ZADO-1210 file (C-alpha; in nm, 4 decimals, padded with zeros to 6 digits):
<atoms>
<atom x="00.0000" y="00.0000" z="00.0000" code="MET" pos="1"/>
<atom x="00.1273" y="00.3472" z="-00.0870" code="GLY" pos="2"/>
<atom x="00.1884" y="00.6219" z="00.1671" code="ARG" pos="3"/>
<atom x="-00.0663" y="00.9017" z="00.2227" code="ILE" pos="4"/>
<atom x="00.0402" y="01.2548" z="00.3202" code="VAL" pos="5"/>
<atom x="-00.2358" y="01.4691" z="00.4710" code="VAL" pos="6"/>
<atom x="-00.1821" y="01.8461" z="00.4640" code="VAL" pos="7"/>
<atom x="-00.4396" y="01.9962" z="00.6944" code="GLY" pos="8"/>
<atom x="-00.5792" y="02.1129" z="01.0235" code="SER" pos="9"/>
<atom x="-00.5934" y="02.0011" z="01.3815" code="TYR" pos="10"/>
<atom x="-00.8588" y="02.1462" z="01.6147" code="ASN" pos="11"/>
<atom x="-00.9677" y="02.0687" z="01.9651" code="ARG" pos="12"/>
<atom x="-01.3450" y="02.0158" z="01.9402" code="ASP" pos="13"/>
<atom x="-01.5861" y="02.1270" z="02.2110" code="THR" pos="14"/>
<atom x="-01.9192" y="01.9543" z="02.1478" code="VAL" pos="15"/>
<atom x="-02.2471" y="02.0731" z="02.2988" code="LEU" pos="16"/>
<atom x="-02.5601" y="01.8552" z="02.2798" code="ARG" pos="17"/>
<atom x="-02.8725" y="02.0623" z="02.2179" code="VAL" pos="18"/>
<atom x="-03.2345" y="01.9604" z="02.1494" code="PRO" pos="19"/>
<atom x="-03.2331" y="02.1821" z="01.8385" code="ARG" pos="20"/>
<atom x="-03.0257" y="02.4617" z="01.6937" code="PHE" pos="21"/>
<atom x="-03.0967" y="02.8051" z="01.8474" code="PRO" pos="22"/>
<atom x="-03.2672" y="03.0843" z="01.6560" code="GLN" pos="23"/>
<atom x="-03.0889" y="03.4235" z="01.6295" code="PRO" pos="24"/>
<atom x="-03.0920" y="03.5891" z="01.9720" code="GLY" pos="25"/>
<atom x="-03.2118" y="03.2716" z="02.1458" code="GLU" pos="26"/>
<atom x="-03.0357" y="03.1013" z="02.4369" code="THR" pos="27"/>
<atom x="-03.0648" y="02.7246" z="02.4804" code="LEU" pos="28"/>
<atom x="-02.9471" y="02.4970" z="02.7602" code="ALA" pos="29"/>
<atom x="-02.7093" y="02.2229" z="02.6445" code="ALA" pos="30"/>
<atom x="-02.7743" y="01.8688" z="02.7647" code="ALA" pos="31"/>
<atom x="-02.4036" y="01.7980" z="02.7881" code="GLY" pos="32"/>
<atom x="-02.0539" y="01.8972" z="02.6821" code="MET" pos="33"/>
<atom x="-01.7532" y="01.6930" z="02.5725" code="ALA" pos="34"/>
<atom x="-01.4120" y="01.7625" z="02.4213" code="ARG" pos="35"/>
<atom x="-01.2580" y="01.5606" z="02.1412" code="PHE" pos="36"/>
<atom x="-00.9718" y="01.5704" z="01.8934" code="HIS" pos="37"/>
<atom x="-01.0812" y="01.7275" z="01.5644" code="GLY" pos="38"/>
<atom x="-00.9875" y="01.9226" z="01.2540" code="GLY" pos="39"/>
<atom x="-01.0602" y="01.7856" z="00.9084" code="LYS" pos="40"/>
<atom x="-00.6965" y="01.7158" z="00.8299" code="GLY" pos="41"/>
<atom x="-00.6227" y="01.5276" z="01.1498" code="SER" pos="42"/>
<atom x="-00.9528" y="01.3411" z="01.1378" code="ASN" pos="43"/>
<atom x="-00.8835" y="01.2256" z="00.7817" code="GLN" pos="44"/>
<atom x="-00.5298" y="01.1207" z="00.8672" code="ALA" pos="45"/>
<atom x="-00.6522" y="00.9118" z="01.1617" code="VAL" pos="46"/>
<atom x="-00.9357" y="00.7676" z="00.9532" code="ALA" pos="47"/>
<atom x="-00.6926" y="00.6626" z="00.6796" code="ALA" pos="48"/>
<atom x="-00.4559" y="00.5049" z="00.9324" code="ALA" pos="49"/>
<atom x="-00.7416" y="00.3132" z="01.0937" code="ARG" pos="50"/>
<atom x="-00.8426" y="00.1961" z="00.7456" code="ALA" pos="51"/>
<atom x="-00.5006" y="00.0385" z="00.7021" code="GLY" pos="52"/>
<atom x="-00.2923" y="00.3080" z="00.5321" code="ALA" pos="53"/>
<atom x="00.0544" y="00.4396" z="00.6140" code="THR" pos="54"/>
<atom x="-00.0036" y="00.8078" z="00.6886" code="VAL" pos="55"/>
<atom x="00.2004" y="01.1231" z="00.7513" code="ALA" pos="56"/>
<atom x="00.0517" y="01.4474" z="00.8848" code="MET" pos="57"/>
<atom x="00.1549" y="01.7996" z="00.7830" code="VAL" pos="58"/>
<atom x="00.0053" y="02.0501" z="01.0274" code="ALA" pos="59"/>
<atom x="00.0688" y="02.3502" z="01.2530" code="ALA" pos="60"/>
<atom x="-00.0235" y="02.3480" z="01.6222" code="ILE" pos="61"/>
<atom x="00.0561" y="02.5519" z="01.9305" code="GLY" pos="62"/>
<atom x="00.2891" y="02.4530" z="02.2123" code="ALA" pos="63"/>
<atom x="-00.0118" y="02.4273" z="02.4427" code="ASP" pos="64"/>
<atom x="-00.2178" y="02.1511" z="02.6022" code="ALA" pos="65"/>
<atom x="-00.4343" y="02.0883" z="02.2915" code="PRO" pos="66"/>
<atom x="-00.1183" y="02.0746" z="02.0805" code="GLY" pos="67"/>
<atom x="00.0378" y="01.8189" z="02.3131" code="ARG" pos="68"/>
<atom x="-00.2857" y="01.6225" z="02.2881" code="GLY" pos="69"/>
<atom x="-00.2555" y="01.6229" z="01.9087" code="ALA" pos="70"/>
<atom x="00.0966" y="01.4817" z="01.9226" code="ILE" pos="71"/>
<atom x="-00.0202" y="01.2090" z="02.1612" code="ASP" pos="72"/>
<atom x="-00.3127" y="01.1261" z="01.9323" code="LEU" pos="73"/>
<atom x="-00.0967" y="01.0861" z="01.6226" code="TRP" pos="74"/>
<atom x="00.1514" y="00.8721" z="01.8126" code="ALA" pos="75"/>
<atom x="-00.1289" y="00.6463" z="01.9377" code="ALA" pos="76"/>
<atom x="-00.2786" y="00.6160" z="01.5878" code="GLU" pos="77"/>
<atom x="00.0567" y="00.5527" z="01.4136" code="CYS" pos="78"/>
<atom x="00.0352" y="00.8760" z="01.2120" code="VAL" pos="79"/>
<atom x="00.3835" y="01.0115" z="01.1334" code="GLU" pos="80"/>
<atom x="00.4211" y="01.3672" z="01.2697" code="ALA" pos="81"/>
<atom x="00.7751" y="01.4687" z="01.1717" code="ARG" pos="82"/>
<atom x="00.6352" y="01.7476" z="00.9473" code="TYR" pos="83"/>
<atom x="00.4109" y="01.8956" z="01.2177" code="VAL" pos="84"/>
<atom x="00.5218" y="02.2422" z="01.3324" code="ILE" pos="85"/>
<atom x="00.4685" y="02.3486" z="01.6957" code="ARG" pos="86"/>
<atom x="00.4708" y="02.7278" z="01.7318" code="ASP" pos="87"/>
<atom x="00.4818" y="02.8616" z="02.0909" code="PRO" pos="88"/>
<atom x="00.3572" y="03.2007" z="01.9661" code="ALA" pos="89"/>
<atom x="00.0281" y="03.0541" z="01.8420" code="LEU" pos="90"/>
<atom x="-00.2633" y="02.8661" z="01.9919" code="SER" pos="91"/>
<atom x="-00.3878" y="02.5346" z="01.8590" code="THR" pos="92"/>
<atom x="-00.7078" y="02.5554" z="01.6538" code="GLY" pos="93"/>
<atom x="-01.0449" y="02.5246" z="01.8246" code="GLU" pos="94"/>
<atom x="-01.3933" y="02.4269" z="01.7081" code="ALA" pos="95"/>
<atom x="-01.7311" y="02.4702" z="01.8786" code="LEU" pos="96"/>
<atom x="-01.9816" y="02.2109" z="01.7604" code="ILE" pos="97"/>
<atom x="-02.3551" y="02.2005" z="01.8309" code="LEU" pos="98"/>
<atom x="-02.5174" y="01.8596" z="01.7810" code="VAL" pos="99"/>
<atom x="-02.8973" y="01.8341" z="01.7867" code="ASP" pos="100"/>
<atom x="-03.1273" y="01.5439" z="01.8731" code="ASP" pos="101"/>
<atom x="-03.1350" y="01.4359" z="01.5061" code="ALA" pos="102"/>
<atom x="-02.7555" y="01.4027" z="01.5012" code="GLY" pos="103"/>
<atom x="-02.7041" y="01.7029" z="01.2727" code="GLU" pos="104"/>
<atom x="-02.4333" y="01.9555" z="01.3547" code="ASN" pos="105"/>
<atom x="-02.3349" y="02.3205" z="01.3261" code="GLU" pos="106"/>
<atom x="-01.9671" y="02.4136" z="01.3604" code="ILE" pos="107"/>
<atom x="-01.7721" y="02.7349" z="01.4275" code="VAL" pos="108"/>
<atom x="-01.3916" y="02.7255" z="01.3940" code="ILE" pos="109"/>
<atom x="-01.1125" y="02.9439" z="01.5340" code="VAL" pos="110"/>
<atom x="-00.8175" y="02.8674" z="01.3042" code="ALA" pos="111"/>
<atom x="-00.5326" y="02.9489" z="01.5429" code="GLY" pos="112"/>
<atom x="-00.2070" y="02.7875" z="01.4266" code="ALA" pos="113"/>
<atom x="-00.3846" y="02.6293" z="01.1279" code="ASN" pos="114"/>
<atom x="-00.3845" y="02.9702" z="00.9564" code="ALA" pos="115"/>
<atom x="-00.0026" y="02.9778" z="00.9719" code="ALA" pos="116"/>
<atom x="00.0601" y="02.6387" z="00.8095" code="LEU" pos="117"/>
<atom x="00.3436" y="02.6629" z="00.5560" code="ALA" pos="118"/>
<atom x="00.4225" y="02.4161" z="00.2756" code="PRO" pos="119"/>
<atom x="00.6263" y="02.1155" z="00.3926" code="PRO" pos="120"/>
<atom x="00.9696" y="02.0383" z="00.2478" code="PRO" pos="121"/>
<atom x="00.9620" y="01.8517" z="-00.0791" code="GLY" pos="122"/>
<atom x="01.0844" y="01.5284" z="00.0743" code="ASP" pos="123"/>
<atom x="00.7562" y="01.5037" z="00.2676" code="ALA" pos="124"/>
<atom x="00.6040" y="01.3458" z="-00.0447" code="PHE" pos="125"/>
<atom x="00.8841" y="01.1031" z="-00.1245" code="ALA" pos="126"/>
<atom x="00.7255" y="00.7664" z="-00.1950" code="GLY" pos="127"/>
<atom x="00.3726" y="00.9003" z="-00.1416" code="ALA" pos="128"/>
<atom x="00.0860" y="00.7583" z="-00.3451" code="ALA" pos="129"/>
<atom x="-00.1583" y="01.0286" z="-00.2420" code="LEU" pos="130"/>
<atom x="-00.1614" y="01.3823" z="-00.1010" code="ALA" pos="131"/>
<atom x="-00.4840" y="01.4881" z="00.0733" code="VAL" pos="132"/>
<atom x="-00.5889" y="01.8411" z="00.1726" code="ALA" pos="133"/>
<atom x="-00.8961" y="02.0380" z="00.2805" code="GLN" pos="134"/>
<atom x="-00.9848" y="02.4080" z="00.3210" code="LEU" pos="135"/>
<atom x="-00.9163" y="02.4689" z="00.6924" code="GLU" pos="136"/>
<atom x="-00.5564" y="02.5738" z="00.6194" code="THR" pos="137"/>
<atom x="-00.4178" y="02.8362" z="00.3753" code="PRO" pos="138"/>
<atom x="-00.5045" y="02.7733" z="00.0108" code="VAL" pos="139"/>
<atom x="-00.1608" y="02.8921" z="-00.1014" code="ALA" pos="140"/>
<atom x="-00.0031" y="02.6227" z="00.1164" code="THR" pos="141"/>
<atom x="-00.2214" y="02.3553" z="-00.0415" code="THR" pos="142"/>
<atom x="-00.1358" y="02.4706" z="-00.3944" code="ILE" pos="143"/>
<atom x="00.2371" y="02.4561" z="-00.3192" code="ALA" pos="144"/>
<atom x="00.2050" y="02.1200" z="-00.1437" code="ALA" pos="145"/>
<atom x="00.0065" y="01.9715" z="-00.4328" code="PHE" pos="146"/>
<atom x="00.2705" y="02.0909" z="-00.6814" code="ALA" pos="147"/>
<atom x="00.5405" y="01.9159" z="-00.4767" code="ALA" pos="148"/>
<atom x="00.3243" y="01.6054" z="-00.4428" code="ALA" pos="149"/>
<atom x="00.2673" y="01.5834" z="-00.8172" code="ARG" pos="150"/>
<atom x="00.6388" y="01.6297" z="-00.8803" code="ALA" pos="151"/>
<atom x="00.6968" y="01.3288" z="-00.6537" code="ALA" pos="152"/>
<atom x="00.4425" y="01.1224" z="-00.8491" code="GLY" pos="153"/>
<atom x="00.1545" y="01.1386" z="-00.5997" code="ALA" pos="154"/>
<atom x="-00.2130" y="01.1854" z="-00.6810" code="VAL" pos="155"/>
<atom x="-00.3638" y="01.4995" z="-00.5248" code="THR" pos="156"/>
<atom x="-00.7037" y="01.4747" z="-00.3534" code="LEU" pos="157"/>
<atom x="-00.8857" y="01.7890" z="-00.2406" code="LEU" pos="158"/>
<atom x="-01.1778" y="01.7744" z="00.0003" code="ASN" pos="159"/>
<atom x="-01.3190" y="02.1212" z="-00.0787" code="ALA" pos="160"/>
<atom x="-01.4654" y="02.1778" z="00.2670" code="ALA" pos="161"/>
<atom x="-01.5738" y="02.4022" z="00.4280" code="PRO" pos="162"/>
<atom x="-01.7448" y="02.5478" z="00.1183" code="ALA" pos="163"/>
<atom x="-01.5766" y="02.8599" z="-00.0206" code="GLN" pos="164"/>
<atom x="-01.4656" y="03.0141" z="-00.3481" code="ALA" pos="165"/>
<atom x="-01.1794" y="02.8169" z="-00.5030" code="LEU" pos="166"/>
<atom x="-00.9057" y="02.9805" z="-00.7122" code="PRO" pos="167"/>
<atom x="-00.8292" y="02.8301" z="-01.0507" code="ASP" pos="168"/>
<atom x="-00.4761" y="02.7461" z="-00.9381" code="ALA" pos="169"/>
<atom x="-00.6101" y="02.5146" z="-00.6672" code="LEU" pos="170"/>
<atom x="-00.8511" y="02.3411" z="-00.9037" code="LEU" pos="171"/>
<atom x="-00.5708" y="02.2968" z="-01.1562" code="TYR" pos="172"/>
<atom x="-00.3484" y="02.1394" z="-00.8889" code="ALA" pos="173"/>
<atom x="-00.6209" y="01.8892" z="-00.7920" code="THR" pos="174"/>
<atom x="-00.6411" y="01.5433" z="-00.9504" code="ASP" pos="175"/>
<atom x="-00.9456" y="01.4214" z="-00.7577" code="LEU" pos="176"/>
<atom x="-01.2137" y="01.6361" z="-00.5940" code="LEU" pos="177"/>
<atom x="-01.4366" y="01.5178" z="-00.3076" code="VAL" pos="178"/>
<atom x="-01.7303" y="01.7398" z="-00.2091" code="VAL" pos="179"/>
<atom x="-02.0787" y="01.7241" z="-00.0609" code="ASN" pos="180"/>
<atom x="-02.3879" y="01.8532" z="-00.2427" code="GLU" pos="181"/>
<atom x="-02.3583" y="02.2095" z="-00.1101" code="THR" pos="182"/>
<atom x="-01.9907" y="02.2344" z="-00.2016" code="GLU" pos="183"/>
<atom x="-02.0502" y="02.0809" z="-00.5453" code="ALA" pos="184"/>
<atom x="-02.3341" y="02.3224" z="-00.6236" code="ALA" pos="185"/>
<atom x="-02.1121" y="02.6169" z="-00.5340" code="ARG" pos="186"/>
<atom x="-01.8391" y="02.5034" z="-00.7727" code="ILE" pos="187"/>
<atom x="-02.0763" y="02.4136" z="-01.0568" code="VAL" pos="188"/>
<atom x="-02.2854" y="02.7278" z="-01.0061" code="GLY" pos="189"/>
<atom x="-02.6223" y="02.5538" z="-00.9794" code="ARG" pos="190"/>
<atom x="-02.8151" y="02.3027" z="-00.7733" code="ASP" pos="191"/>
<atom x="-02.8860" y="01.9566" z="-00.9047" code="GLY" pos="192"/>
<atom x="-02.9085" y="01.5863" z="-00.8361" code="ARG" pos="193"/>
<atom x="-02.5899" y="01.4278" z="-00.6992" code="PRO" pos="194"/>
<atom x="-02.5435" y="01.2340" z="-01.0226" code="GLN" pos="195"/>
<atom x="-02.5759" y="01.5477" z="-01.2354" code="ASP" pos="196"/>
<atom x="-02.3354" y="01.7479" z="-01.0202" code="LEU" pos="197"/>
<atom x="-02.0784" y="01.4674" z="-01.0200" code="ALA" pos="198"/>
<atom x="-02.1069" y="01.4350" z="-01.3980" code="ALA" pos="199"/>
<atom x="-02.0610" y="01.8103" z="-01.4404" code="ALA" pos="200"/>
<atom x="-01.7480" y="01.8145" z="-01.2236" code="LEU" pos="201"/>
<atom x="-01.5854" y="01.4964" z="-01.3551" code="ALA" pos="202"/>
<atom x="-01.4240" y="01.6371" z="-01.6734" code="PRO" pos="203"/>
<atom x="-01.2482" y="01.9133" z="-01.4766" code="ARG" pos="204"/>
<atom x="-01.0166" y="01.6774" z="-01.2869" code="PHE" pos="205"/>
<atom x="-00.7759" y="01.4044" z="-01.3952" code="ARG" pos="206"/>
<atom x="-00.9302" y="01.1452" z="-01.1636" code="ARG" pos="207"/>
<atom x="-01.2792" y="01.2956" z="-01.1608" code="GLY" pos="208"/>
<atom x="-01.5009" y="01.4083" z="-00.8730" code="ALA" pos="209"/>
<atom x="-01.6745" y="01.2292" z="-00.5866" code="VAL" pos="210"/>
<atom x="-01.9941" y="01.3714" z="-00.4434" code="LEU" pos="211"/>
<atom x="-02.1010" y="01.2529" z="-00.0982" code="THR" pos="212"/>
<atom x="-02.4742" y="01.2664" z="-00.0343" code="ALA" pos="213"/>
<atom x="-02.5358" y="01.1491" z="00.3228" code="GLY" pos="214"/>
<atom x="-02.7944" y="00.8743" z="00.3431" code="ALA" pos="215"/>
<atom x="-02.7965" y="00.8504" z="-00.0377" code="ALA" pos="216"/>
<atom x="-02.4331" y="00.7355" z="-00.0361" code="GLY" pos="217"/>
<atom x="-02.1818" y="00.8749" z="-00.2851" code="ALA" pos="218"/>
<atom x="-02.1342" y="00.9177" z="-00.6602" code="VAL" pos="219"/>
<atom x="-01.8006" y="00.9158" z="-00.8430" code="TRP" pos="220"/>
<atom x="-01.7891" y="01.0900" z="-01.1784" code="GLY" pos="221"/>
<atom x="-01.4857" y="00.9693" z="-01.3754" code="ARG" pos="222"/>
<atom x="-01.3637" y="01.1185" z="-01.7047" code="PRO" pos="223"/>
<atom x="-01.4497" y="00.8850" z="-01.9907" code="GLY" pos="224"/>
<atom x="-01.6205" y="00.6280" z="-01.7660" code="ALA" pos="225"/>
<atom x="-01.9669" y="00.5566" z="-01.6310" code="ALA" pos="226"/>
<atom x="-02.0817" y="00.7141" z="-01.3058" code="LEU" pos="227"/>
<atom x="-02.0317" y="00.4982" z="-00.9989" code="LEU" pos="228"/>
<atom x="-02.2956" y="00.5120" z="-00.7229" code="HIS" pos="229"/>
<atom x="-02.2801" y="00.3324" z="-00.3895" code="VAL" pos="230"/>
<atom x="-02.5818" y="00.3735" z="-00.1566" code="PRO" pos="231"/>
<atom x="-02.5226" y="00.4125" z="00.2153" code="ALA" pos="232"/>
<atom x="-02.6180" y="00.1323" z="00.4554" code="PRO" pos="233"/>
<atom x="-02.9024" y="00.2206" z="00.6895" code="ALA" pos="234"/>
<atom x="-02.7767" y="00.3207" z="01.0343" code="VAL" pos="235"/>
<atom x="-02.9113" y="00.4956" z="01.3425" code="ARG" pos="236"/>
<atom x="-02.7625" y="00.8455" z="01.3367" code="VAL" pos="237"/>
<atom x="-02.6257" y="00.9609" z="01.6730" code="VAL" pos="238"/>
<atom x="-02.3842" y="01.2313" z="01.5552" code="ASP" pos="239"/>
<atom x="-02.2849" y="01.3054" z="01.1958" code="SER" pos="240"/>
<atom x="-01.9695" y="01.4933" z="01.3029" code="THR" pos="241"/>
<atom x="-01.6723" y="01.3281" z="01.1355" code="GLY" pos="242"/>
<atom x="-01.8734" y="01.1213" z="00.8874" code="ALA" pos="243"/>
<atom x="-01.7268" y="01.3069" z="00.5902" code="GLY" pos="244"/>
<atom x="-01.3764" y="01.2677" z="00.7310" code="ASP" pos="245"/>
<atom x="-01.4327" y="00.8952" z="00.7834" code="ALA" pos="246"/>
<atom x="-01.5365" y="00.8713" z="00.4175" code="PHE" pos="247"/>
<atom x="-01.2255" y="01.0566" z="00.2982" code="ILE" pos="248"/>
<atom x="-00.9893" y="00.8508" z="00.5138" code="GLY" pos="249"/>
<atom x="-01.1244" y="00.5126" z="00.4076" code="ALA" pos="250"/>
<atom x="-01.1591" y="00.6257" z="00.0451" code="PHE" pos="251"/>
<atom x="-00.7985" y="00.7501" z="00.0402" code="ALA" pos="252"/>
<atom x="-00.6751" y="00.4274" z="00.1989" code="ALA" pos="253"/>
<atom x="-00.8533" y="00.2290" z="-00.0699" code="GLY" pos="254"/>
<atom x="-00.6936" y="00.4433" z="-00.3417" code="LEU" pos="255"/>
<atom x="-00.3493" y="00.3948" z="-00.1876" code="ALA" pos="256"/>
<atom x="-00.4135" y="00.0201" z="-00.1853" code="GLU" pos="257"/>
<atom x="-00.4947" y="00.0386" z="-00.5580" code="HIS" pos="258"/>
<atom x="-00.8353" y="-00.1257" z="-00.5175" code="LEU" pos="259"/>
<atom x="-01.0948" y="-00.1186" z="-00.7937" code="GLU" pos="260"/>
<atom x="-01.2845" y="00.2110" z="-00.8052" code="ASP" pos="261"/>
<atom x="-01.6100" y="00.0508" z="-00.6926" code="SER" pos="262"/>
<atom x="-01.4392" y="-00.1037" z="-00.3887" code="ALA" pos="263"/>
<atom x="-01.2705" y="00.2272" z="-00.3021" code="VAL" pos="264"/>
<atom x="-01.6041" y="00.4106" z="-00.3115" code="LEU" pos="265"/>
<atom x="-01.7799" y="00.1388" z="-00.1132" code="ARG" pos="266"/>
<atom x="-01.5224" y="00.1534" z="00.1658" code="ARG" pos="267"/>
<atom x="-01.5676" y="00.5276" z="00.1922" code="GLY" pos="268"/>
<atom x="-01.9460" y="00.5075" z="00.2044" code="VAL" pos="269"/>
<atom x="-01.9487" y="00.2323" z="00.4666" code="VAL" pos="270"/>
<atom x="-01.6954" y="00.4186" z="00.6829" code="ALA" pos="271"/>
<atom x="-01.9013" y="00.7379" z="00.6658" code="GLY" pos="272"/>
<atom x="-02.2171" y="00.5563" z="00.7699" code="ALA" pos="273"/>
<atom x="-02.0453" y="00.3774" z="01.0583" code="LEU" pos="274"/>
<atom x="-01.9093" y="00.7100" z="01.1869" code="ALA" pos="275"/>
<atom x="-02.2629" y="00.8434" z="01.2355" code="CYS" pos="276"/>
<atom x="-02.3345" y="00.5893" z="01.5081" code="GLN" pos="277"/>
<atom x="-02.1090" y="00.7352" z="01.7790" code="GLN" pos="278"/>
<atom x="-02.0566" y="01.0825" z="01.9268" code="ALA" pos="279"/>
<atom x="-01.7385" y="01.2755" z="01.8531" code="GLY" pos="280"/>
<atom x="-01.5268" y="01.2801" z="01.5388" code="ALA" pos="281"/>
<atom x="-01.2243" y="01.0682" z="01.6320" code="VAL" pos="282"/>
<atom x="-01.4080" y="00.8171" z="01.8553" code="PRO" pos="283"/>
<atom x="-01.6449" y="00.7462" z="01.5668" code="SER" pos="284"/>
<atom x="-01.3828" y="00.6804" z="01.2971" code="LEU" pos="285"/>
<atom x="-01.4059" y="00.3081" z="01.2143" code="PRO" pos="286"/>
<atom x="-01.1189" y="00.0646" z="01.1763" code="ARG" pos="287"/>
<atom x="-01.0658" y="-00.1547" z="00.8714" code="LEU" pos="288"/>
<atom x="-01.2191" y="-00.4657" z="01.0280" code="ALA" pos="289"/>
<atom x="-01.5445" y="-00.2802" z="01.0977" code="ALA" pos="290"/>
<atom x="-01.5473" y="-00.1314" z="00.7468" code="ILE" pos="291"/>
<atom x="-01.5021" y="-00.4734" z="00.5870" code="LEU" pos="292"/>
<atom x="-01.7656" y="-00.6254" z="00.8152" code="ALA" pos="293"/>
<atom x="-02.0051" y="-00.3486" z="00.7116" code="GLY" pos="294"/>
<atom x="-01.9679" y="-00.4383" z="00.3453" code="GLY" pos="295"/>
<atom x="-01.6751" y="-00.2112" z="00.2573" code="GLY" pos="296"/>
</atoms>
């Protein structure tokens, strides 16, 4: 299996359970509070490692308690952290997450050290099969990292989340795009069915575009090939936080293992569904045995 390098964020998540999301100006009482490891980059790195991949993390954290917790997490999950920068002048990123009784979430992020992430040295991608990035760290850093990754022979995968305007240089540097329906509609410039959005995005990227659609599963639009669709298994949703990251991690691990496209997509979909059954992002990320048992 090839090595995966994740260029992305680490946040400490504070999760509040609420019966529903508050209206503007409204105060609600939370039913409980918990703190977890988070950040899309870190979550995806851990998810890929749990799905069987060899993973390295490129990130920026503070020299504070949450930063020390991040280092401990990556060590426990066998995620290489030699390219992680600890800056004593900055605080580690934070996220406040509201989770309602239906398991849906709303998230507010304070970037902290994530906003200062610089491109890693070129040797970070030596022997890498895949470079993965998101949009919680500077876009310029991702563009530079993807250029280095391509030069080293790696495929570049962008999870374009959270949704925002994307410069042409970033799209050009991306081989494979993974987005949800909201993010896809923003890039395409219109709403549509998941299949239509995936088909519209596919020709823009060397390896196409994957659109995740929650309970409907995921669709992979591939240039010159038929659309792939894998429906999601039915699960009881406790907390959807981290489901997208579980998908990316397992999907990336499948790519690095050079599985057939249908098997890669299936592993991602199953992992995302399994992650909805437990509270917290990292605690919910499934391991390979559970993914395979779930049909992945």
